[in-house]
C-alpha positions as semicolon CSV with decimal commas, in nm:
position;residue;x (nm);y (nm);z (nm)
1;M;-2,087;2,659;-0,841
2;A;-2,160;2,315;-0,988
3;S;-2,003;2,405;-1,323
4;A;-1,689;2,541;-1,150
5;E;-1,665;2,214;-0,955
6;L;-1,709;2,011;-1,271
7;Q;-1,401;2,172;-1,425
8;I;-1,173;2,066;-1,139
9;P;-1,108;1,704;-1,250
10;E;-1,007;1,824;-1,596
11;H;-0,781;2,089;-1,443
12;I;-0,610;1,831;-1,217
13;Q;-0,557;1,600;-1,513
14;E;-0,420;1,871;-1,741
15;T;-0,182;2,024;-1,486
16;Q;-0,099;1,703;-1,296
17;N;-0,138;1,919;-0,991
18;I;-0,400;2,021;-0,737
19;T;-0,449;2,329;-0,521
20;R;-0,553;2,309;-0,159
21;E;-0,886;2,470;-0,252
22;E;-0,948;2,213;-0,525
23;L;-0,866;1,930;-0,285
24;E;-1,113;2,063;-0,029
25;M;-1,382;2,099;-0,294
26;I;-1,330;1,746;-0,425
27;L;-1,330;1,591;-0,078
28;H;-1,642;1,777;0,033
29;T;-1,852;1,794;-0,283
30;Q;-2,195;1,634;-0,277
31;N;-2,226;1,654;-0,654
32;P;-2,213;1,300;-0,801
33;L;-2,130;1,440;-1,145
34;V;-1,801;1,577;-1,009
35;T;-1,695;1,253;-0,839
36;E;-1,794;1,050;-1,146
37;E;-1,595;1,281;-1,375
38;L;-1,294;1,249;-1,142
39;R;-1,326;0,870;-1,140
40;R;-1,375;0,848;-1,516
41;R;-1,065;1,054;-1,591
42;A;-0,855;0,856;-1,342
43;Q;-0,963;0,524;-1,489
44;Q;-0,902;0,653;-1,841
45;T;-0,551;0,770;-1,739
46;A;-0,459;0,433;-1,585
47;K;-0,587;0,248;-1,893
48;A;-0,394;0,475;-2,131
49;I;-0,066;0,370;-1,962
50;Y;-0,129;0,018;-1,831
51;G;-0,424;-0,096;-2,045
52;N;-0,673;-0,322;-1,871
53;K;-0,388;-0,511;-1,703
54;I;-0,393;-0,557;-1,326
55;Y;-0,066;-0,658;-1,166
56;V;-0,069;-0,908;-0,880
57;R;0,177;-0,912;-0,594
58;G;0,209;-1,219;-0,375
59;L;0,203;-1,096;-0,017
60;I;0,407;-1,293;0,239
61;E;0,356;-1,163;0,594
62;F;0,659;-1,327;0,751
63;T;0,669;-1,181;1,103
64;N;0,421;-0,999;1,325
65;Y;0,677;-0,906;1,589
66;C;0,742;-0,531;1,596
67;K;0,958;-0,312;1,817
68;N;0,743;-0,005;1,745
69;N;0,431;0,106;1,928
70;C;0,234;0,301;1,664
71;Y;-0,105;0,393;1,808
72;Y;-0,305;0,262;1,510
73;C;-0,144;-0,079;1,460
74;G;-0,262;-0,415;1,587
75;I;0,089;-0,564;1,598
76;R;0,231;-0,277;1,810
77;C;0,482;-0,406;2,065
78;S;0,262;-0,330;2,368
79;N;-0,030;-0,541;2,239
80;T;0,012;-0,840;2,470
81;D;-0,292;-1,009;2,312
82;A;-0,122;-1,043;1,972
83;D;-0,040;-1,406;1,886
84;R;0,317;-1,367;1,761
85;Y;0,488;-1,573;1,490
86;R;0,787;-1,576;1,258
87;L;0,821;-1,772;0,933
88;S;1,140;-1,967;0,868
89;L;1,333;-1,934;0,542
90;E;1,187;-2,270;0,439
91;Q;0,831;-2,149;0,503
92;I;0,895;-1,828;0,308
93;L;1,035;-2,029;0,014
94;S;0,733;-2,259;0,027
95;C;0,507;-1,951;-0,007
96;C;0,716;-1,836;-0,305
97;E;0,691;-2,180;-0,470
98;T;0,313;-2,178;-0,431
99;G;0,300;-1,826;-0,571
100;W;0,533;-1,894;-0,862
101;N;0,325;-2,197;-0,965
102;L;0,015;-1,975;-0,960
103;G;0,180;-1,716;-1,186
104;F;0,300;-1,459;-0,933
105;R;0,614;-1,278;-1,046
106;T;0,644;-1,036;-0,755
107;F;0,679;-1,138;-0,392
108;V;0,618;-0,879;-0,120
109;L;0,790;-0,965;0,208
110;Q;0,606;-0,767;0,472
111;G;0,660;-0,767;0,844
112;G;0,683;-0,566;1,161
113;E;1,018;-0,411;1,255
114;D;1,146;-0,735;1,405
115;P;1,505;-0,721;1,541
116;H;1,525;-1,101;1,511
117;F;1,554;-1,058;1,133
118;T;1,900;-0,904;1,110
119;D;2,037;-0,755;0,789
120;E;2,220;-1,083;0,734
121;H;1,890;-1,274;0,765
122;I;1,707;-1,044;0,524
123;C;1,989;-1,055;0,269
124;Q;1,994;-1,435;0,285
125;I;1,616;-1,451;0,228
126;V;1,629;-1,207;-0,066
127;R;1,934;-1,372;-0,223
128;T;1,781;-1,720;-0,200
129;I;1,449;-1,610;-0,355
130;K;1,632;-1,439;-0,642
131;E;1,853;-1,743;-0,704
132;I;1,550;-1,974;-0,732
133;Y;1,320;-1,727;-0,909
134;P;1,542;-1,491;-1,114
135;D;1,242;-1,378;-1,321
136;C;1,063;-1,245;-1,010
137;A;1,078;-0,910;-0,835
138;V;1,126;-0,897;-0,458
139;T;0,962;-0,616;-0,265
140;L;1,045;-0,550;0,099
141;S;0,815;-0,378;0,346
142;I;0,994;-0,400;0,678
143;G;1,005;-0,044;0,802
144;E;1,270;0,209;0,892
145;K;1,633;0,102;0,851
146;S;1,971;0,269;0,805
147;E;2,091;0,362;0,458
148;E;2,357;0,089;0,491
149;S;2,088;-0,173;0,558
150;Y;1,881;-0,061;0,260
151;Q;2,193;-0,076;0,042
152;A;2,273;-0,429;0,163
153;Y;1,921;-0,554;0,076
154;F;1,946;-0,388;-0,264
155;N;2,284;-0,549;-0,328
156;A;2,130;-0,885;-0,232
157;G;1,870;-0,840;-0,508
158;A;1,571;-0,655;-0,359
159;D;1,397;-0,454;-0,631
160;R;1,133;-0,251;-0,449
161;Y;1,064;-0,115;-0,104
162;L;0,735;-0,005;0,049
163;L;0,740;0,236;0,342
164;R;0,420;0,427;0,408
165;H;0,496;0,771;0,543
166;E;0,142;0,775;0,702
167;T;0,135;1,155;0,720
168;A;0,367;1,432;0,601
169;D;0,250;1,669;0,877
170;E;0,470;1,685;1,189
171;D;0,188;1,747;1,441
172;H;-0,032;1,480;1,287
173;Y;0,261;1,234;1,290
174;K;0,293;1,287;1,667
175;K;-0,076;1,203;1,713
176;L;-0,022;0,866;1,542
177;H;0,320;0,765;1,680
178;P;0,507;0,758;2,013
179;E;0,766;1,031;2,066
180;Q;1,069;0,812;1,990
181;M;0,954;0,791;1,627
182;S;1,036;1,075;1,390
183;L;0,875;1,198;1,069
184;V;1,208;1,351;0,963
185;F;1,375;1,011;0,993
186;R;1,096;0,836;0,803
187;K;1,107;1,085;0,518
188;N;1,482;1,046;0,510
189;C;1,444;0,668;0,480
190;L;1,227;0,718;0,173
191;K;1,478;0,957;0,018
192;N;1,759;0,706;0,081
193;L;1,557;0,429;-0,085
194;K;1,508;0,643;-0,395
195;K;1,875;0,741;-0,399
196;I;1,989;0,376;-0,383
197;G;1,771;0,291;-0,683
198;Y;1,473;0,101;-0,543
199;Q;1,131;0,131;-0,700
200;T;1,002;0,307;-0,391
201;G;0,653;0,319;-0,242
202;C;0,509;0,556;0,017
203;G;0,148;0,618;0,123
204;F;-0,095;0,698;0,399
205;M;-0,415;0,594;0,574
206;V;-0,730;0,781;0,473
207;G;-0,934;0,902;0,770
208;S;-0,671;0,845;1,038
209;P;-0,742;1,028;1,367
210;G;-0,652;1,396;1,338
211;Q;-0,636;1,397;0,956
212;T;-0,759;1,718;0,790
213;V;-0,766;1,868;0,440
214;D;-0,440;2,044;0,534
215;T;-0,262;1,724;0,639
216;L;-0,384;1,548;0,323
217;Y;-0,261;1,837;0,111
218;R;0,082;1,806;0,274
219;D;0,075;1,434;0,189
220;L;0,013;1,516;-0,177
221;L;0,291;1,777;-0,176
222;F;0,535;1,530;-0,019
223;I;0,445;1,262;-0,275
224;K;0,500;1,514;-0,555
225;E;0,843;1,597;-0,412
226;L;0,943;1,231;-0,358
227;K;0,817;1,106;-0,697
228;P;0,766;0,746;-0,577
229;E;0,698;0,463;-0,820
230;M;0,430;0,318;-0,591
231;I;0,171;0,491;-0,372
232;G;-0,029;0,283;-0,127
233;I;-0,335;0,436;0,033
234;G;-0,621;0,267;0,212
235;P;-0,884;0,354;0,471
236;F;-0,787;0,372;0,837
237;I;-0,957;0,082;1,017
238;P;-0,936;0,072;1,397
239;H;-0,798;-0,228;1,585
240;K;-0,960;-0,326;1,915
241;D;-0,627;-0,355;2,103
242;T;-0,494;-0,007;2,025
243;P;-0,547;0,344;2,166
244;F;-0,757;0,418;1,854
245;A;-0,999;0,128;1,913
246;K;-1,302;0,357;1,936
247;E;-1,209;0,595;1,652
248;L;-1,421;0,607;1,337
249;P;-1,279;0,432;1,029
250;G;-1,194;0,609;0,707
251;T;-1,460;0,594;0,437
252;L;-1,469;0,417;0,103
253;E;-1,578;0,737;-0,070
254;Q;-1,286;0,952;0,048
255;T;-1,036;0,675;-0,028
256;L;-1,168;0,641;-0,383
257;R;-1,160;1,017;-0,439
258;L;-0,799;1,032;-0,322
259;L;-0,702;0,732;-0,536
260;S;-0,840;0,913;-0,840
261;I;-0,666;1,239;-0,749
262;I;-0,334;1,056;-0,706
263;R;-0,377;0,877;-1,042
264;L;-0,433;1,211;-1,218
265;I;-0,136;1,380;-1,048
266;H;0,094;1,076;-1,087
267;P;-0,033;0,905;-1,403
268;H;0,237;0,635;-1,413
269;A;0,224;0,533;-1,045
270;L;0,160;0,175;-0,940
271;L;-0,150;0,210;-0,721
272;P;-0,285;-0,083;-0,519
273;A;-0,651;-0,147;-0,451
274;T;-0,577;-0,255;-0,094
275;T;-0,709;-0,532;0,127
276;A;-0,831;-0,259;0,362
277;L;-1,057;-0,129;0,081
278;G;-1,198;-0,479;0,039
279;T;-1,247;-0,499;0,416
280;I;-1,473;-0,192;0,441
281;D;-1,675;-0,276;0,127
282;P;-1,739;-0,618;-0,035
283;K;-1,658;-0,466;-0,375
284;G;-1,395;-0,227;-0,242
285;R;-1,107;-0,356;-0,451
286;E;-1,311;-0,352;-0,771
287;K;-1,417;0,006;-0,693
288;G;-1,051;0,090;-0,631
289;I;-0,959;-0,036;-0,979
290;W;-1,248;0,165;-1,125
291;A;-1,107;0,471;-0,947
292;G;-0,764;0,435;-1,111
293;A;-0,576;0,163;-0,916
294;N;-0,388;-0,107;-1,109
295;V;-0,236;-0,344;-0,849
296;V;-0,386;-0,610;-0,620
297;M;-0,203;-0,807;-0,352
298;P;-0,349;-1,151;-0,276
299;N;-0,207;-1,326;0,030
300;L;0,046;-1,608;-0,004
301;S;0,111;-1,638;0,372
302;P;0,036;-1,975;0,532
303;V;-0,334;-1,984;0,625
304;N;-0,252;-2,071;0,987
305;V;-0,078;-1,734;1,045
306;R;-0,293;-1,500;0,837
307;D;-0,536;-1,406;1,113
308;K;-0,236;-1,325;1,336
309;Y;-0,112;-1,050;1,104
310;T;-0,389;-0,808;1,195
311;L;-0,291;-0,445;1,159
312;Y;-0,664;-0,364;1,185
313;D;-0,985;-0,551;1,272
314;N;-1,195;-0,777;1,043
315;K;-0,928;-0,821;0,774
316;I;-1,062;-1,024;0,481
317;C;-0,914;-1,332;0,307
318;T;-0,754;-1,478;0,620
319;G;-0,898;-1,824;0,556
320;D;-0,845;-1,868;0,180
321;E;-0,576;-2,086;0,029
322;A;-0,342;-1,894;-0,202
323;A;-0,489;-2,061;-0,511
324;E;-0,842;-1,964;-0,405
325;C;-0,722;-1,611;-0,336
326;K;-0,566;-1,579;-0,683
327;A;-0,863;-1,740;-0,863
328;C;-1,108;-1,520;-0,672
329;M;-0,907;-1,207;-0,755
330;A;-0,883;-1,300;-1,125
331;A;-1,259;-1,360;-1,141
332;R;-1,333;-1,033;-0,962
333;M;-1,114;-0,836;-1,201
334;K;-1,258;-1,013;-1,507
335;S;-1,609;-0,921;-1,390
336;I;-1,523;-0,550;-1,431
337;G;-1,337;-0,588;-1,761
338;Y;-0,980;-0,625;-1,636
339;E;-0,722;-0,898;-1,667
340;V;-0,485;-1,016;-1,395
341;V;-0,149;-1,069;-1,567
342;T;0,153;-1,288;-1,498
343;D;0,410;-1,013;-1,502
344;R;0,657;-0,849;-1,265
345;G;0,447;-0,537;-1,318
346;D;0,728;-0,283;-1,312
347;Y;0,672;0,092;-1,306
348;K;0,633;0,235;-1,656
349;A;0,810;0,568;-1,684
């Protein structure tokens, strides 16, 4: 049995595919030789394409208002304990200036689905950033919108869009979201983003309530069908003010295994080692890079709002200045033989 298991990582790498049986075996194996072989091949694959370069994205969390009520999220609209805020255009530009001076060449504007920020607002923000920093990429992560809205942001200069699908299984989706939200609509948003020409990112939480090998396999099939440029996965971490407050978090081990699987199936993908990984393990982001990730996202948001943007509990790096965050990240990556680069860090086809 052990030798059959040991052949799975090679088979995944060679075929850039995985069967449901192989996925179950990888997720459940207790054989450290198998997980190490999986990790080694994933790391080798990432290095073959991107070298030892780690791309940094400057994260700007510009609003924690959200009209949605997702059961897992700390900024859900019914959380009356959330301390709400919105950044002005001037504050956003100040974050960009700090980031640009530190060498960031991608800004990620992330927020809840906040009706205050109309399409006109978003286009103005994107256009202004691109006028001041034409050498930078702008990524948006602001949820589900109409195709017309996505097109308007793209025309204004947005380069990338992140929209986690969270699960590709209809029944599982209903366990995580209220009934007015639709998996069909979310998938359609992602397809529209690809069609318009964005570098598009999807992804899911590892260990979310109700997740099974079958739901994870559907996630992998959906990702294969979508062919996104970016895939963001991280462990589910409960938030105290949500219906999932008492649920168990996802594990580091399963997240790392899935990162490696995704790297082998999608060799060219931009894969973040997420803040959530660093939250559940002090060396989580380094371990993510070792497992095949090649992107990190230090926070450029003003320090006085960082602990208000809490999608989950105990989020790290809420008190660091941006410069400390960047220096810390560079030192962490250097300690494992990688180099944080000043680069837009575009997808390499």
